[in-house]
N, C-alpha and C positions, 0 to 999 in steps of 0.2 A: 678239493680242500683249498681254502684261501688263507694266506698269512697276511695279517695286517700289522703295520708298523707306524707308530706315531712318535716322532722326536721333535715336535714343534717348539717345545719349551723345555725347562729343566725336567719336566715329567716325561718319562719314557713309557710307552704302552705297547704291548704285544697281544695278539689274539689269533687263535686258530678257529676257523668257522667252516662248516660243511653245508650250510644252507638250511640245516635243521637243528643243529646244536652248536653251542660254543664249547669246543673241546678243551680249550685252555685260554686263560686270560691273565695277564700280569701287568701291573703298573707300579712305578716307583719314581722317586725324585733322585736324579743323578747330580752330583756335584761337578758339573762340567767334565764328565767322563763318558760322554755318549760313544765316542769312537772306541773306547776300551771295553765298554760294557755291552754294547748292542749285539754283536755277533755271538759271543758266548751265551747270552741270554736266549737268543733264538734257538741255538743248538740245544740248549738245556730244555727249552719248552718242547721242542720236537721230540726229544728223547723221552721225556716224561709222558707225552701223549702217545708214545709208541709209533712215531712216524719218522720217515726219512725225507730229505729234501726232494727226492725224486717223486714223492707222492703229492707234492704241491701242484695245483693246477692254475692258480692265479695269485696275484699279489695286490694288496691295497696299501696305500701310503697317504699320510696326511701331508698336504703341500703348503700349509700355512694359511694365514699369517703366523709368524712366530720368530724365534731367534735365527739370525742369519746362519750361524755355524751349526746349530742343532738341526735345522731343517736340512742342510746339505749332507749331514752325516746319514740321516735316515734315507734320504732320496738316493744318495750314492750307493748305499747298501742294497736298496731295493733294485736299482738299475743293474748293479752287478749280478744280483741273483737272477733277474729277469733275462739278461743276456746269456748267462751261463746255462740256464735251464730252458730257455725259449718260452718264457711264461708271459701272459698278458698282464698289464699293470693298469690299475685304476687309481687316479689321484683324487683325493677328497679335500675340500676346503675345511680347515681345522675348526672354524667357527660353526660350520654346518654340523660337525660332529656334536658339538655342545648343544646346538638347537635340537637335534634329533633325539637327544637323550631326555628332553623335557616333554611332558604331556601338554598337548595344546589346550589353551584356555581362551578366555575372552580378553585378556590383556596382552599388550606387546611384550616381547622378550628381548633383553639385551644380553648378548654373550660376550664374555671378556676373556682376553688372554694377555699375559705380560708381554710388553713390547720393548722393554729396556728403558733405562734412565727414568724409572719411576712412572712410566706411562703404560697405558693399556690399549690394546687393539679392541675396538668396539664394533660389533655387528648387531644391527637391529633386525628383528624378525616380527612379522605380523601374524596373528592367528588366521586360520583358514576362514573363508567367507561363509561356508556352510558345512553341514554334516557330510555331504558327499565329498566335498573337496578336502575335508579334514581326514577322511579315510584314505584319500589318494595322495595328497601332497604334504600334509602337515604344515609346519611353519613356512612362511614365505619371506625370503630375504628382502629387506627394504633398502635398496641401493647398495653402494659400496661401503666397506668398513672404513673406520676412521681411527685416528690416534688421539687419545685424551688422557688426562690425569683423572684419578678417581674423584678429586674435588671438582674438576670442571664438568665431569659427567654428571655428578650429583646435582650441581647447580643448573644444568641444562634440562633436567627431567621435570616436566610440568604436568604429566599425566601418569596415572597409575600403571605400573609395569612390574614385570619380574626381571630379576638380574641373576645370572649365574656365571661361574667361571673360576679361573685360577686367581685368587685374591689373597693378599696379605691381611693380617689383622687390622692394620691401619687403614687399608683401602676399604675394608668392611665397615669400619667405624665411620668413615667419611660418607659412605653410601647410606648407612642407617640414619644419618641425620635428616635425610629427605623422607618425610612421611609417606610419600607416594611410591616408594620403592619396596617391593617385596623381595627380600634377599634370600635366595635359595641356599640351603645349607651346603657345606663343603661336601658331605657325603653324597647328596643328591645332585650336586652341580659339578662333580668330578668328570673330567673328560674320559670316557670309557673306550678303550680300544676295541671292545666287542661291537660297539655302535659303528665305529669306523669299518670294521669287518663286514657288518651287515649292509651298510651303504655301498661299499665297494662290491660286494657279492651281487647285489641287486643290479648294479650297472653292468657288471661283467656278464650276468645272465641275459641282460637286454642287448648285449653286443656293443655297449658303449665303453670302449677301452681307450687308453691314451697311447700316443706314440712315445715309446721309451726314450728315444733320442731327444725329443723336444720337450718332454715334461720337465718343468722347472718350478722351483719354490715360488710361492706368492709372498712378496714382501710389501709392506706398507711404508710409504715415505715418512720419515721423521722430519718434522718441521724444525724451525729454528729453536734453540734452547729456550726453555720456559724462563721468562724474566723473573728476577728476584725482587719481590715487593719492597724489600728494605732499600733497594738501590735507588728508588724514587726519591727518598728523603736525603740522599747524599748530594752535596754541592757539586 
């Protein structure tokens, strides 16, 4: 049994997965209360599934990019559980979770997460080269993630693509202005903790686990403040 925890953003996600079934899954938006809400929610989920912590065999955790504080809450919780129960841990890139939830197609995919100060963490993924690779690998990450505003991202897109992720109404409006963007609906583009659980389970079964002591959150560098266009007209 694997427990998956994702606290990368204001959305918190939990899932229990045994390799054949998702026994439980829960996600909600927390108002900066990750520290208070996480442990009781895990305890409640285990109780409803009729499980005890001693029955867990592995742990999966989203390691970012995401919010500095939110990521540390989830990772600290998982590390504490791993050390207390001597469990293996698998860390999964949060953008990879979004990509894995989308069916592969012929167009590139942009996965987005809130990065603070009105910006987005943007990870680009290319479709697999052929049918065989599609079955084996799915989406292929295209380089490192970057930080952009929705407006800047929309302006930079010159080829047809799909876009999914945690977006506000205003960010969606900005992206819709670009006719080459296929914007995936909130329901289909929501970051699923069950997907995290499945990815972590696959790596655990393959023997690819992380060192608990050295596992750290993945943060993206925030560049200088975005200039105010109105400032250019000031003397």
